Chimera marker file (.cmm) of the C-alpha trace (Angstrom):
<marker_set name="trace">
<marker id="1" x="19.301" y="5.560" z="-19.203" r="1" g="1" b="0" radius="0.5"/>
<marker id="2" x="17.177" y="2.349" z="-20.545" r="1" g="1" b="0" radius="0.5"/>
<marker id="3" x="14.277" y="0.783" z="-19.607" r="1" g="1" b="0" radius="0.5"/>
<marker id="4" x="15.918" y="-2.429" z="-17.833" r="1" g="1" b="0" radius="0.5"/>
<marker id="5" x="18.307" y="-0.025" z="-15.895" r="1" g="1" b="0" radius="0.5"/>
<marker id="6" x="14.868" y="2.042" z="-14.734" r="1" g="1" b="0" radius="0.5"/>
<marker id="7" x="13.421" y="-1.578" z="-13.797" r="1" g="1" b="0" radius="0.5"/>
<marker id="8" x="16.396" y="-2.383" z="-12.259" r="1" g="1" b="0" radius="0.5"/>
<marker id="9" x="16.058" y="0.576" z="-9.565" r="1" g="1" b="0" radius="0.5"/>
<marker id="10" x="12.146" y="0.536" z="-9.573" r="1" g="1" b="0" radius="0.5"/>
<marker id="11" x="12.591" y="-3.057" z="-8.243" r="1" g="1" b="0" radius="0.5"/>
<marker id="12" x="15.488" y="-1.968" z="-5.270" r="1" g="1" b="0" radius="0.5"/>
<marker id="13" x="13.501" y="0.741" z="-4.767" r="1" g="1" b="0" radius="0.5"/>
<marker id="14" x="10.421" y="-1.762" z="-4.241" r="1" g="1" b="0" radius="0.5"/>
<marker id="15" x="12.741" y="-3.549" z="-1.791" r="1" g="1" b="0" radius="0.5"/>
<marker id="16" x="14.294" y="-0.981" z="0.243" r="1" g="1" b="0" radius="0.5"/>
<marker id="17" x="11.334" y="1.714" z="0.584" r="1" g="1" b="0" radius="0.5"/>
<marker id="18" x="9.853" y="0.134" z="3.674" r="1" g="1" b="0" radius="0.5"/>
<marker id="19" x="13.098" y="-0.683" z="5.459" r="1" g="1" b="0" radius="0.5"/>
<marker id="20" x="14.833" y="2.938" z="4.797" r="1" g="1" b="0" radius="0.5"/>
<marker id="21" x="11.693" y="4.497" z="5.854" r="1" g="1" b="0" radius="0.5"/>
<marker id="22" x="11.438" y="3.095" z="9.216" r="1" g="1" b="0" radius="0.5"/>
<marker id="23" x="15.061" y="3.150" z="9.534" r="1" g="1" b="0" radius="0.5"/>
<marker id="24" x="14.753" y="7.162" z="9.100" r="1" g="1" b="0" radius="0.5"/>
<marker id="25" x="11.545" y="7.405" z="11.180" r="1" g="1" b="0" radius="0.5"/>
<marker id="26" x="13.465" y="6.113" z="14.144" r="1" g="1" b="0" radius="0.5"/>
<marker id="27" x="15.882" y="8.556" z="13.931" r="1" g="1" b="0" radius="0.5"/>
<marker id="28" x="13.821" y="11.747" z="13.126" r="1" g="1" b="0" radius="0.5"/>
<marker id="29" x="10.464" y="10.557" z="14.836" r="1" g="1" b="0" radius="0.5"/>
<marker id="30" x="8.155" y="12.566" z="12.734" r="1" g="1" b="0" radius="0.5"/>
<marker id="31" x="6.074" y="10.914" z="9.892" r="1" g="1" b="0" radius="0.5"/>
<marker id="32" x="6.318" y="14.411" z="7.624" r="1" g="1" b="0" radius="0.5"/>
<marker id="33" x="10.599" y="14.741" z="7.986" r="1" g="1" b="0" radius="0.5"/>
<marker id="34" x="10.781" y="11.049" z="7.540" r="1" g="1" b="0" radius="0.5"/>
<marker id="35" x="9.272" y="10.956" z="4.410" r="1" g="1" b="0" radius="0.5"/>
<marker id="36" x="11.101" y="13.714" z="2.999" r="1" g="1" b="0" radius="0.5"/>
<marker id="37" x="14.571" y="12.653" z="4.010" r="1" g="1" b="0" radius="0.5"/>
<marker id="38" x="13.653" y="9.204" z="2.418" r="1" g="1" b="0" radius="0.5"/>
<marker id="39" x="12.662" y="10.503" z="-0.730" r="1" g="1" b="0" radius="0.5"/>
<marker id="40" x="15.768" y="12.374" z="-0.734" r="1" g="1" b="0" radius="0.5"/>
<marker id="41" x="17.853" y="9.048" z="0.088" r="1" g="1" b="0" radius="0.5"/>
<marker id="42" x="15.936" y="7.619" z="-2.750" r="1" g="1" b="0" radius="0.5"/>
<marker id="43" x="16.983" y="10.717" z="-5.180" r="1" g="1" b="0" radius="0.5"/>
<marker id="44" x="20.383" y="10.581" z="-4.211" r="1" g="1" b="0" radius="0.5"/>
<marker id="45" x="20.317" y="6.833" z="-5.208" r="1" g="1" b="0" radius="0.5"/>
<marker id="46" x="18.615" y="7.583" z="-8.722" r="1" g="1" b="0" radius="0.5"/>
<marker id="47" x="21.278" y="9.827" z="-9.421" r="1" g="1" b="0" radius="0.5"/>
<marker id="48" x="24.114" y="8.143" z="-8.152" r="1" g="1" b="0" radius="0.5"/>
<marker id="49" x="22.593" y="4.889" z="-10.129" r="1" g="1" b="0" radius="0.5"/>
<marker id="50" x="21.823" y="7.033" z="-13.060" r="1" g="1" b="0" radius="0.5"/>
<marker id="51" x="25.865" y="8.423" z="-13.600" r="1" g="1" b="0" radius="0.5"/>
<marker id="52" x="26.795" y="4.371" z="-13.090" r="1" g="1" b="0" radius="0.5"/>
<marker id="53" x="28.339" y="4.678" z="-9.950" r="1" g="1" b="0" radius="0.5"/>
<marker id="54" x="29.538" y="1.191" z="-8.790" r="1" g="1" b="0" radius="0.5"/>
<marker id="55" x="27.025" y="0.370" z="-6.519" r="1" g="1" b="0" radius="0.5"/>
<marker id="56" x="27.900" y="-3.142" z="-5.270" r="1" g="1" b="0" radius="0.5"/>
<marker id="57" x="25.479" y="-3.588" z="-2.344" r="1" g="1" b="0" radius="0.5"/>
<marker id="58" x="22.467" y="-0.977" z="-2.926" r="1" g="1" b="0" radius="0.5"/>
<marker id="59" x="21.042" y="-1.836" z="0.248" r="1" g="1" b="0" radius="0.5"/>
<marker id="60" x="24.316" y="-0.753" z="1.837" r="1" g="1" b="0" radius="0.5"/>
<marker id="61" x="24.297" y="2.418" z="-0.374" r="1" g="1" b="0" radius="0.5"/>
<marker id="62" x="21.118" y="3.573" z="0.666" r="1" g="1" b="0" radius="0.5"/>
<marker id="63" x="21.642" y="2.890" z="4.271" r="1" g="1" b="0" radius="0.5"/>
<marker id="64" x="24.552" y="5.163" z="4.147" r="1" g="1" b="0" radius="0.5"/>
<marker id="65" x="22.962" y="7.774" z="2.261" r="1" g="1" b="0" radius="0.5"/>
<marker id="66" x="19.778" y="7.641" z="5.166" r="1" g="1" b="0" radius="0.5"/>
<marker id="67" x="22.330" y="8.019" z="7.543" r="1" g="1" b="0" radius="0.5"/>
<marker id="68" x="24.026" y="10.799" z="6.441" r="1" g="1" b="0" radius="0.5"/>
<marker id="69" x="20.967" y="12.436" z="5.382" r="1" g="1" b="0" radius="0.5"/>
<marker id="70" x="19.929" y="12.205" z="8.808" r="1" g="1" b="0" radius="0.5"/>
<marker id="71" x="22.851" y="13.792" z="10.499" r="1" g="1" b="0" radius="0.5"/>
<marker id="72" x="22.702" y="16.429" z="7.593" r="1" g="1" b="0" radius="0.5"/>
<marker id="73" x="18.981" y="17.421" z="8.599" r="1" g="1" b="0" radius="0.5"/>
<marker id="74" x="19.806" y="17.623" z="12.544" r="1" g="1" b="0" radius="0.5"/>
<marker id="75" x="22.606" y="19.603" z="11.679" r="1" g="1" b="0" radius="0.5"/>
<marker id="76" x="21.052" y="21.790" z="9.188" r="1" g="1" b="0" radius="0.5"/>
<marker id="77" x="17.822" y="22.383" z="10.911" r="1" g="1" b="0" radius="0.5"/>
<marker id="78" x="19.936" y="22.828" z="14.394" r="1" g="1" b="0" radius="0.5"/>
<marker id="79" x="16.985" y="20.534" z="16.369" r="1" g="1" b="0" radius="0.5"/>
<marker id="80" x="17.160" y="18.677" z="18.856" r="1" g="1" b="0" radius="0.5"/>
<marker id="81" x="15.764" y="14.800" z="19.088" r="1" g="1" b="0" radius="0.5"/>
<marker id="82" x="12.037" y="14.782" z="20.568" r="1" g="1" b="0" radius="0.5"/>
<marker id="83" x="10.333" y="11.937" z="20.448" r="1" g="1" b="0" radius="0.5"/>
<marker id="84" x="6.900" y="11.861" z="19.324" r="1" g="1" b="0" radius="0.5"/>
<marker id="85" x="4.614" y="8.889" z="19.166" r="1" g="1" b="0" radius="0.5"/>
<marker id="86" x="2.250" y="10.108" z="16.759" r="1" g="1" b="0" radius="0.5"/>
<marker id="87" x="1.874" y="6.981" z="14.471" r="1" g="1" b="0" radius="0.5"/>
<marker id="88" x="1.496" y="4.284" z="16.999" r="1" g="1" b="0" radius="0.5"/>
<marker id="89" x="-1.698" y="3.810" z="15.333" r="1" g="1" b="0" radius="0.5"/>
<marker id="90" x="-0.264" y="2.560" z="12.585" r="1" g="1" b="0" radius="0.5"/>
<marker id="91" x="1.308" y="-0.127" z="14.237" r="1" g="1" b="0" radius="0.5"/>
<marker id="92" x="-1.064" y="-1.207" z="16.976" r="1" g="1" b="0" radius="0.5"/>
<marker id="93" x="-3.876" y="-4.099" z="15.849" r="1" g="1" b="0" radius="0.5"/>
<marker id="94" x="-7.650" y="-2.568" z="15.129" r="1" g="1" b="0" radius="0.5"/>
<marker id="95" x="-8.574" y="-5.321" z="17.216" r="1" g="1" b="0" radius="0.5"/>
<marker id="96" x="-7.398" y="-3.609" z="20.156" r="1" g="1" b="0" radius="0.5"/>
<marker id="97" x="-9.093" y="-2.709" z="23.123" r="1" g="1" b="0" radius="0.5"/>
<marker id="98" x="-8.410" y="1.075" z="24.220" r="1" g="1" b="0" radius="0.5"/>
<marker id="99" x="-6.600" y="-0.235" z="27.265" r="1" g="1" b="0" radius="0.5"/>
<marker id="100" x="-4.779" y="-2.254" z="24.993" r="1" g="1" b="0" radius="0.5"/>
<marker id="101" x="-3.907" y="0.332" z="23.207" r="1" g="1" b="0" radius="0.5"/>
<marker id="102" x="-2.915" y="2.391" z="25.529" r="1" g="1" b="0" radius="0.5"/>
<marker id="103" x="-0.430" y="0.044" z="26.884" r="1" g="1" b="0" radius="0.5"/>
<marker id="104" x="1.037" y="-0.095" z="23.511" r="1" g="1" b="0" radius="0.5"/>
<marker id="105" x="1.293" y="3.546" z="23.203" r="1" g="1" b="0" radius="0.5"/>
<marker id="106" x="3.427" y="3.710" z="26.761" r="1" g="1" b="0" radius="0.5"/>
<marker id="107" x="5.841" y="0.952" z="25.577" r="1" g="1" b="0" radius="0.5"/>
<marker id="108" x="6.340" y="1.927" z="22.075" r="1" g="1" b="0" radius="0.5"/>
<marker id="109" x="7.228" y="5.435" z="23.785" r="1" g="1" b="0" radius="0.5"/>
<marker id="110" x="9.637" y="4.140" z="26.852" r="1" g="1" b="0" radius="0.5"/>
<marker id="111" x="11.668" y="2.206" z="23.884" r="1" g="1" b="0" radius="0.5"/>
<marker id="112" x="11.988" y="4.989" z="20.816" r="1" g="1" b="0" radius="0.5"/>
<marker id="113" x="12.831" y="7.583" z="24.067" r="1" g="1" b="0" radius="0.5"/>
<marker id="114" x="15.282" y="4.794" z="25.418" r="1" g="1" b="0" radius="0.5"/>
<marker id="115" x="16.709" y="4.093" z="21.716" r="1" g="1" b="0" radius="0.5"/>
<marker id="116" x="17.253" y="7.988" z="20.932" r="1" g="1" b="0" radius="0.5"/>
<marker id="117" x="18.891" y="8.112" z="24.716" r="1" g="1" b="0" radius="0.5"/>
<marker id="118" x="22.002" y="5.521" z="22.717" r="1" g="1" b="0" radius="0.5"/>
<marker id="119" x="25.133" y="6.535" z="20.984" r="1" g="1" b="0" radius="0.5"/>
<marker id="120" x="24.092" y="6.931" z="17.500" r="1" g="1" b="0" radius="0.5"/>
<marker id="121" x="26.444" y="3.824" z="16.343" r="1" g="1" b="0" radius="0.5"/>
<marker id="122" x="24.221" y="2.108" z="18.991" r="1" g="1" b="0" radius="0.5"/>
<marker id="123" x="20.925" y="3.078" z="17.311" r="1" g="1" b="0" radius="0.5"/>
<marker id="124" x="21.844" y="2.099" z="14.630" r="1" g="1" b="0" radius="0.5"/>
<marker id="125" x="23.386" y="-1.241" z="14.492" r="1" g="1" b="0" radius="0.5"/>
<marker id="126" x="20.036" y="-2.012" z="16.998" r="1" g="1" b="0" radius="0.5"/>
<marker id="127" x="17.869" y="-0.908" z="14.526" r="1" g="1" b="0" radius="0.5"/>
<marker id="128" x="19.395" y="-2.634" z="11.555" r="1" g="1" b="0" radius="0.5"/>
<marker id="129" x="20.036" y="-5.593" z="13.804" r="1" g="1" b="0" radius="0.5"/>
<marker id="130" x="16.641" y="-5.787" z="15.139" r="1" g="1" b="0" radius="0.5"/>
<marker id="131" x="14.416" y="-4.644" z="13.133" r="1" g="1" b="0" radius="0.5"/>
<marker id="132" x="15.502" y="-4.955" z="9.692" r="1" g="1" b="0" radius="0.5"/>
<marker id="133" x="16.949" y="-8.339" z="10.351" r="1" g="1" b="0" radius="0.5"/>
<marker id="134" x="20.201" y="-7.455" z="8.892" r="1" g="1" b="0" radius="0.5"/>
<marker id="135" x="23.145" y="-9.535" z="9.446" r="1" g="1" b="0" radius="0.5"/>
<marker id="136" x="26.046" y="-8.641" z="11.595" r="1" g="1" b="0" radius="0.5"/>
<marker id="137" x="28.456" y="-9.143" z="8.737" r="1" g="1" b="0" radius="0.5"/>
<marker id="138" x="26.279" y="-6.517" z="6.167" r="1" g="1" b="0" radius="0.5"/>
<marker id="139" x="26.352" y="-4.082" z="9.240" r="1" g="1" b="0" radius="0.5"/>
<marker id="140" x="29.999" y="-4.289" z="9.535" r="1" g="1" b="0" radius="0.5"/>
<marker id="141" x="29.969" y="-3.055" z="5.855" r="1" g="1" b="0" radius="0.5"/>
<marker id="142" x="27.643" y="-0.568" z="6.403" r="1" g="1" b="0" radius="0.5"/>
<marker id="143" x="29.593" y="0.880" z="9.113" r="1" g="1" b="0" radius="0.5"/>
<marker id="144" x="33.148" y="-0.199" z="8.128" r="1" g="1" b="0" radius="0.5"/>
<marker id="145" x="34.129" y="-2.321" z="11.473" r="1" g="1" b="0" radius="0.5"/>
<marker id="146" x="35.268" y="-5.701" z="11.655" r="1" g="1" b="0" radius="0.5"/>
<marker id="147" x="31.971" y="-8.317" z="12.313" r="1" g="1" b="0" radius="0.5"/>
<marker id="148" x="33.049" y="-8.978" z="15.620" r="1" g="1" b="0" radius="0.5"/>
<marker id="149" x="33.332" y="-5.384" z="16.705" r="1" g="1" b="0" radius="0.5"/>
<marker id="150" x="29.641" y="-5.030" z="15.340" r="1" g="1" b="0" radius="0.5"/>
<marker id="151" x="28.523" y="-7.876" z="17.116" r="1" g="1" b="0" radius="0.5"/>
<marker id="152" x="29.971" y="-6.156" z="20.485" r="1" g="1" b="0" radius="0.5"/>
<marker id="153" x="28.396" y="-3.279" z="19.861" r="1" g="1" b="0" radius="0.5"/>
<marker id="154" x="24.946" y="-5.203" z="19.247" r="1" g="1" b="0" radius="0.5"/>
<marker id="155" x="25.588" y="-6.810" z="22.481" r="1" g="1" b="0" radius="0.5"/>
<marker id="156" x="26.533" y="-3.303" z="24.825" r="1" g="1" b="0" radius="0.5"/>
<marker id="157" x="24.058" y="-1.215" z="22.593" r="1" g="1" b="0" radius="0.5"/>
<marker id="158" x="21.386" y="-4.142" z="23.567" r="1" g="1" b="0" radius="0.5"/>
<marker id="159" x="22.592" y="-4.055" z="27.220" r="1" g="1" b="0" radius="0.5"/>
<marker id="160" x="22.520" y="0.056" z="27.404" r="1" g="1" b="0" radius="0.5"/>
<marker id="161" x="19.147" y="0.080" z="25.923" r="1" g="1" b="0" radius="0.5"/>
<marker id="162" x="18.090" y="-2.794" z="28.832" r="1" g="1" b="0" radius="0.5"/>
<marker id="163" x="19.723" y="-0.202" z="31.499" r="1" g="1" b="0" radius="0.5"/>
<marker id="164" x="17.779" y="2.708" z="30.048" r="1" g="1" b="0" radius="0.5"/>
<marker id="165" x="14.199" y="0.737" z="30.492" r="1" g="1" b="0" radius="0.5"/>
<marker id="166" x="15.200" y="-0.655" z="33.901" r="1" g="1" b="0" radius="0.5"/>
<marker id="167" x="16.095" y="2.825" z="35.466" r="1" g="1" b="0" radius="0.5"/>
<marker id="168" x="12.580" y="4.561" z="33.554" r="1" g="1" b="0" radius="0.5"/>
<marker id="169" x="10.962" y="1.995" z="35.153" r="1" g="1" b="0" radius="0.5"/>
<link id1="1" id2="2" r="1" g="1" b="0" radius="0.2"/>
<link id1="2" id2="3" r="1" g="1" b="0" radius="0.2"/>
<link id1="3" id2="4" r="1" g="1" b="0" radius="0.2"/>
<link id1="4" id2="5" r="1" g="1" b="0" radius="0.2"/>
<link id1="5" id2="6" r="1" g="1" b="0" radius="0.2"/>
<link id1="6" id2="7" r="1" g="1" b="0" radius="0.2"/>
<link id1="7" id2="8" r="1" g="1" b="0" radius="0.2"/>
<link id1="8" id2="9" r="1" g="1" b="0" radius="0.2"/>
<link id1="9" id2="10" r="1" g="1" b="0" radius="0.2"/>
<link id1="10" id2="11" r="1" g="1" b="0" radius="0.2"/>
<link id1="11" id2="12" r="1" g="1" b="0" radius="0.2"/>
<link id1="12" id2="13" r="1" g="1" b="0" radius="0.2"/>
<link id1="13" id2="14" r="1" g="1" b="0" radius="0.2"/>
<link id1="14" id2="15" r="1" g="1" b="0" radius="0.2"/>
<link id1="15" id2="16" r="1" g="1" b="0" radius="0.2"/>
<link id1="16" id2="17" r="1" g="1" b="0" radius="0.2"/>
<link id1="17" id2="18" r="1" g="1" b="0" radius="0.2"/>
<link id1="18" id2="19" r="1" g="1" b="0" radius="0.2"/>
<link id1="19" id2="20" r="1" g="1" b="0" radius="0.2"/>
<link id1="20" id2="21" r="1" g="1" b="0" radius="0.2"/>
<link id1="21" id2="22" r="1" g="1" b="0" radius="0.2"/>
<link id1="22" id2="23" r="1" g="1" b="0" radius="0.2"/>
<link id1="23" id2="24" r="1" g="1" b="0" radius="0.2"/>
<link id1="24" id2="25" r="1" g="1" b="0" radius="0.2"/>
<link id1="25" id2="26" r="1" g="1" b="0" radius="0.2"/>
<link id1="26" id2="27" r="1" g="1" b="0" radius="0.2"/>
<link id1="27" id2="28" r="1" g="1" b="0" radius="0.2"/>
<link id1="28" id2="29" r="1" g="1" b="0" radius="0.2"/>
<link id1="29" id2="30" r="1" g="1" b="0" radius="0.2"/>
<link id1="30" id2="31" r="1" g="1" b="0" radius="0.2"/>
<link id1="31" id2="32" r="1" g="1" b="0" radius="0.2"/>
<link id1="32" id2="33" r="1" g="1" b="0" radius="0.2"/>
<link id1="33" id2="34" r="1" g="1" b="0" radius="0.2"/>
<link id1="34" id2="35" r="1" g="1" b="0" radius="0.2"/>
<link id1="35" id2="36" r="1" g="1" b="0" radius="0.2"/>
<link id1="36" id2="37" r="1" g="1" b="0" radius="0.2"/>
<link id1="37" id2="38" r="1" g="1" b="0" radius="0.2"/>
<link id1="38" id2="39" r="1" g="1" b="0" radius="0.2"/>
<link id1="39" id2="40" r="1" g="1" b="0" radius="0.2"/>
<link id1="40" id2="41" r="1" g="1" b="0" radius="0.2"/>
<link id1="41" id2="42" r="1" g="1" b="0" radius="0.2"/>
<link id1="42" id2="43" r="1" g="1" b="0" radius="0.2"/>
<link id1="43" id2="44" r="1" g="1" b="0" radius="0.2"/>
<link id1="44" id2="45" r="1" g="1" b="0" radius="0.2"/>
<link id1="45" id2="46" r="1" g="1" b="0" radius="0.2"/>
<link id1="46" id2="47" r="1" g="1" b="0" radius="0.2"/>
<link id1="47" id2="48" r="1" g="1" b="0" radius="0.2"/>
<link id1="48" id2="49" r="1" g="1" b="0" radius="0.2"/>
<link id1="49" id2="50" r="1" g="1" b="0" radius="0.2"/>
<link id1="50" id2="51" r="1" g="1" b="0" radius="0.2"/>
<link id1="51" id2="52" r="1" g="1" b="0" radius="0.2"/>
<link id1="52" id2="53" r="1" g="1" b="0" radius="0.2"/>
<link id1="53" id2="54" r="1" g="1" b="0" radius="0.2"/>
<link id1="54" id2="55" r="1" g="1" b="0" radius="0.2"/>
<link id1="55" id2="56" r="1" g="1" b="0" radius="0.2"/>
<link id1="56" id2="57" r="1" g="1" b="0" radius="0.2"/>
<link id1="57" id2="58" r="1" g="1" b="0" radius="0.2"/>
<link id1="58" id2="59" r="1" g="1" b="0" radius="0.2"/>
<link id1="59" id2="60" r="1" g="1" b="0" radius="0.2"/>
<link id1="60" id2="61" r="1" g="1" b="0" radius="0.2"/>
<link id1="61" id2="62" r="1" g="1" b="0" radius="0.2"/>
<link id1="62" id2="63" r="1" g="1" b="0" radius="0.2"/>
<link id1="63" id2="64" r="1" g="1" b="0" radius="0.2"/>
<link id1="64" id2="65" r="1" g="1" b="0" radius="0.2"/>
<link id1="65" id2="66" r="1" g="1" b="0" radius="0.2"/>
<link id1="66" id2="67" r="1" g="1" b="0" radius="0.2"/>
<link id1="67" id2="68" r="1" g="1" b="0" radius="0.2"/>
<link id1="68" id2="69" r="1" g="1" b="0" radius="0.2"/>
<link id1="69" id2="70" r="1" g="1" b="0" radius="0.2"/>
<link id1="70" id2="71" r="1" g="1" b="0" radius="0.2"/>
<link id1="71" id2="72" r="1" g="1" b="0" radius="0.2"/>
<link id1="72" id2="73" r="1" g="1" b="0" radius="0.2"/>
<link id1="73" id2="74" r="1" g="1" b="0" radius="0.2"/>
<link id1="74" id2="75" r="1" g="1" b="0" radius="0.2"/>
<link id1="75" id2="76" r="1" g="1" b="0" radius="0.2"/>
<link id1="76" id2="77" r="1" g="1" b="0" radius="0.2"/>
<link id1="77" id2="78" r="1" g="1" b="0" radius="0.2"/>
<link id1="78" id2="79" r="1" g="1" b="0" radius="0.2"/>
<link id1="79" id2="80" r="1" g="1" b="0" radius="0.2"/>
<link id1="80" id2="81" r="1" g="1" b="0" radius="0.2"/>
<link id1="81" id2="82" r="1" g="1" b="0" radius="0.2"/>
<link id1="82" id2="83" r="1" g="1" b="0" radius="0.2"/>
<link id1="83" id2="84" r="1" g="1" b="0" radius="0.2"/>
<link id1="84" id2="85" r="1" g="1" b="0" radius="0.2"/>
<link id1="85" id2="86" r="1" g="1" b="0" radius="0.2"/>
<link id1="86" id2="87" r="1" g="1" b="0" radius="0.2"/>
<link id1="87" id2="88" r="1" g="1" b="0" radius="0.2"/>
<link id1="88" id2="89" r="1" g="1" b="0" radius="0.2"/>
<link id1="89" id2="90" r="1" g="1" b="0" radius="0.2"/>
<link id1="90" id2="91" r="1" g="1" b="0" radius="0.2"/>
<link id1="91" id2="92" r="1" g="1" b="0" radius="0.2"/>
<link id1="92" id2="93" r="1" g="1" b="0" radius="0.2"/>
<link id1="93" id2="94" r="1" g="1" b="0" radius="0.2"/>
<link id1="94" id2="95" r="1" g="1" b="0" radius="0.2"/>
<link id1="95" id2="96" r="1" g="1" b="0" radius="0.2"/>
<link id1="96" id2="97" r="1" g="1" b="0" radius="0.2"/>
<link id1="97" id2="98" r="1" g="1" b="0" radius="0.2"/>
<link id1="98" id2="99" r="1" g="1" b="0" radius="0.2"/>
<link id1="99" id2="100" r="1" g="1" b="0" radius="0.2"/>
<link id1="100" id2="101" r="1" g="1" b="0" radius="0.2"/>
<link id1="101" id2="102" r="1" g="1" b="0" radius="0.2"/>
<link id1="102" id2="103" r="1" g="1" b="0" radius="0.2"/>
<link id1="103" id2="104" r="1" g="1" b="0" radius="0.2"/>
<link id1="104" id2="105" r="1" g="1" b="0" radius="0.2"/>
<link id1="105" id2="106" r="1" g="1" b="0" radius="0.2"/>
<link id1="106" id2="107" r="1" g="1" b="0" radius="0.2"/>
<link id1="107" id2="108" r="1" g="1" b="0" radius="0.2"/>
<link id1="108" id2="109" r="1" g="1" b="0" radius="0.2"/>
<link id1="109" id2="110" r="1" g="1" b="0" radius="0.2"/>
<link id1="110" id2="111" r="1" g="1" b="0" radius="0.2"/>
<link id1="111" id2="112" r="1" g="1" b="0" radius="0.2"/>
<link id1="112" id2="113" r="1" g="1" b="0" radius="0.2"/>
<link id1="113" id2="114" r="1" g="1" b="0" radius="0.2"/>
<link id1="114" id2="115" r="1" g="1" b="0" radius="0.2"/>
<link id1="115" id2="116" r="1" g="1" b="0" radius="0.2"/>
<link id1="116" id2="117" r="1" g="1" b="0" radius="0.2"/>
<link id1="117" id2="118" r="1" g="1" b="0" radius="0.2"/>
<link id1="118" id2="119" r="1" g="1" b="0" radius="0.2"/>
<link id1="119" id2="120" r="1" g="1" b="0" radius="0.2"/>
<link id1="120" id2="121" r="1" g="1" b="0" radius="0.2"/>
<link id1="121" id2="122" r="1" g="1" b="0" radius="0.2"/>
<link id1="122" id2="123" r="1" g="1" b="0" radius="0.2"/>
<link id1="123" id2="124" r="1" g="1" b="0" radius="0.2"/>
<link id1="124" id2="125" r="1" g="1" b="0" radius="0.2"/>
<link id1="125" id2="126" r="1" g="1" b="0" radius="0.2"/>
<link id1="126" id2="127" r="1" g="1" b="0" radius="0.2"/>
<link id1="127" id2="128" r="1" g="1" b="0" radius="0.2"/>
<link id1="128" id2="129" r="1" g="1" b="0" radius="0.2"/>
<link id1="129" id2="130" r="1" g="1" b="0" radius="0.2"/>
<link id1="130" id2="131" r="1" g="1" b="0" radius="0.2"/>
<link id1="131" id2="132" r="1" g="1" b="0" radius="0.2"/>
<link id1="132" id2="133" r="1" g="1" b="0" radius="0.2"/>
<link id1="133" id2="134" r="1" g="1" b="0" radius="0.2"/>
<link id1="134" id2="135" r="1" g="1" b="0" radius="0.2"/>
<link id1="135" id2="136" r="1" g="1" b="0" radius="0.2"/>
<link id1="136" id2="137" r="1" g="1" b="0" radius="0.2"/>
<link id1="137" id2="138" r="1" g="1" b="0" radius="0.2"/>
<link id1="138" id2="139" r="1" g="1" b="0" radius="0.2"/>
<link id1="139" id2="140" r="1" g="1" b="0" radius="0.2"/>
<link id1="140" id2="141" r="1" g="1" b="0" radius="0.2"/>
<link id1="141" id2="142" r="1" g="1" b="0" radius="0.2"/>
<link id1="142" id2="143" r="1" g="1" b="0" radius="0.2"/>
<link id1="143" id2="144" r="1" g="1" b="0" radius="0.2"/>
<link id1="144" id2="145" r="1" g="1" b="0" radius="0.2"/>
<link id1="145" id2="146" r="1" g="1" b="0" radius="0.2"/>
<link id1="146" id2="147" r="1" g="1" b="0" radius="0.2"/>
<link id1="147" id2="148" r="1" g="1" b="0" radius="0.2"/>
<link id1="148" id2="149" r="1" g="1" b="0" radius="0.2"/>
<link id1="149" id2="150" r="1" g="1" b="0" radius="0.2"/>
<link id1="150" id2="151" r="1" g="1" b="0" radius="0.2"/>
<link id1="151" id2="152" r="1" g="1" b="0" radius="0.2"/>
<link id1="152" id2="153" r="1" g="1" b="0" radius="0.2"/>
<link id1="153" id2="154" r="1" g="1" b="0" radius="0.2"/>
<link id1="154" id2="155" r="1" g="1" b="0" radius="0.2"/>
<link id1="155" id2="156" r="1" g="1" b="0" radius="0.2"/>
<link id1="156" id2="157" r="1" g="1" b="0" radius="0.2"/>
<link id1="157" id2="158" r="1" g="1" b="0" radius="0.2"/>
<link id1="158" id2="159" r="1" g="1" b="0" radius="0.2"/>
<link id1="159" id2="160" r="1" g="1" b="0" radius="0.2"/>
<link id1="160" id2="161" r="1" g="1" b="0" radius="0.2"/>
<link id1="161" id2="162" r="1" g="1" b="0" radius="0.2"/>
<link id1="162" id2="163" r="1" g="1" b="0" radius="0.2"/>
<link id1="163" id2="164" r="1" g="1" b="0" radius="0.2"/>
<link id1="164" id2="165" r="1" g="1" b="0" radius="0.2"/>
<link id1="165" id2="166" r="1" g="1" b="0" radius="0.2"/>
<link id1="166" id2="167" r="1" g="1" b="0" radius="0.2"/>
<link id1="167" id2="168" r="1" g="1" b="0" radius="0.2"/>
<link id1="168" id2="169" r="1" g="1" b="0" radius="0.2"/>
</marker_set>
């Protein structure tokens, strides 16, 4: 492995580490598990990169590994998905008063719970589309479906999410 190849993978790592972590965290809802799974994702990505695997789209490749690793995590551990809000403080503004933080806490908890109630495919496309700003055609490549189908999934997933949130109110 040349220095240039190491540098290339380092740039890929820097570009995707936060996105992959966020995707994994939303699926496992535990900081420690998300960190472990994310590190495993990049380890597998590095191993494939070293083997000179034909990786045309590094982002899609890493998301696919992350998706599979989350499935493996739940399969191996036999865990049910538990919603935890332990990290809300990391996304809230430190200048907020206690009341504002409590409202944010409750809103994030509701949204994370509602997302967990969606089918896995809808969870993935909504996270990628709305949180990662990934275009529908790139999501289509990730899930192996036509772009039109992904757009329908985004629309239906969002509608289901709204319905769940309305029912909980």
